[in-house]
Steps between C-alpha positions, in 0.01 A plus 500: 500500500423711194724772355318807366662782305352843566465769234810675632706181459512405865449126570312385806413156639154409622351177629313310230209452738450878521442538124132542416530576124769609260597542136812566298529866405675555163776759468380857459504612138780728390418863556404702198753762411435841632387648831230328701162669466134413519265553211298752698809707586604517137147568374471798732845632418430472126162670544657795682747544216225547239221694667164574340337841503196363681447205730228363722482215753266207473579319822867416465491531121621818334323633188739715296447733204721733296296589190607177329878551514630143546317203643704516820355840589149405379433170671392353830773385739314221687711446810288349777125495545267737310254480787220363281450187291707470186199547272402817687859626485520446124172688452639797695823483299319502165282795599792697646704475179195541279420831673846619389467377142761229557499120461523313829832323561617297799869440559582160650812290551603136494810296566607594854386450855194711569409563136149479357456179304151448642388851408635452148300182464185669629541792260546266206194302605299822490623586151771754582771494234873492582644754255855552620746303710849608601752418772636686799870428557710582805872521563768658710572868436878494545573276197311749282691796643835323450471507121690745279507854636281645226643850538280628218178425687309807618256469793212733573184517706275569200447352158601773254387527138795297375433217745136490395600492134684174560224352719317232301148612598418768247274798559600542864242718674486694824341192655795286390747750642327489838511120504865491390589748771319308777690316769689576818828588327501500119804532275522523122819411310607581148806446285539793257476408133514685171255786507250542780389137530710299750674182394358323807272573792377340822289568808553389860282537812667460839266379774664383823722203428367470146601665173259441212628533141274584205503661154852380420512567126782536246511637148457187279809599299712504818392180671745235623754766596437491873299820520210340687740360758664842542163665558403242759841526670473876540148471640608214730783703647261782578256254659781356715583851617137529616520180701350240263653152477260299284357550154194403302381547144228372267566332168285337233563136423579563131760775560804279451755780503380648827477162665858418404621834639317460829603139545861606448455755780384229739128552481255209514125452470301554820146468362287552192230763491193519276236751396149361465246703301127492569285290266354687205128560487439474876 
């Protein structure tokens, strides 16, 4: 007789003569920190939190444009099948962005189940240039909300002039305001500072079970005093009130301070995303 252990731990006996084939299955790897989520779910949630002014479908791909304000709002989200060959799809993409006076970008991802390693390789083979890579991290929302109360944090539905003055992207236009205000339930946070410019700011978009954090910025002279954590805590508590339970955010690989903060809050890397730019002269 043979003894077989099932995935749920139960052991069963079978006759050796009934075994046709078998192999030893290694233990499942330890689960990554943070809530379980597929790449596609997170990609769609992140896209809804940073909407373009204009979009068009190419099969299952989404072409997005917002007058050049950020690559995220001015790039293709290639989830699924474009409905034509890749070469045909790339031609359509280049013409679509060219008609709007914009360079063509495609946003891809690697490092998780269902990401686009093959598409990345095909883009590189065709001369597309990877300009920017960053990571999307996920974590539980409650640990963020449980931080210091942050009584000085003010929440609002709109980004006022003071909030925009602290926002790192200078020359914020009407287009930028529309993108910043996009999402199912958007909140802006600020910690009052000296004068009209806040000491710290942040943005959160609540979408179902997810709360997405962005634009968490602190006056350089006031960093390492816990202000970023207070901003995130206030936003997280509001997101919990709206029914969210999980959180996501995007962070660049060279932002050591932000990475340390987010790791301390229980966030971990889910996948890496990239922006590929069309080849020059084609």
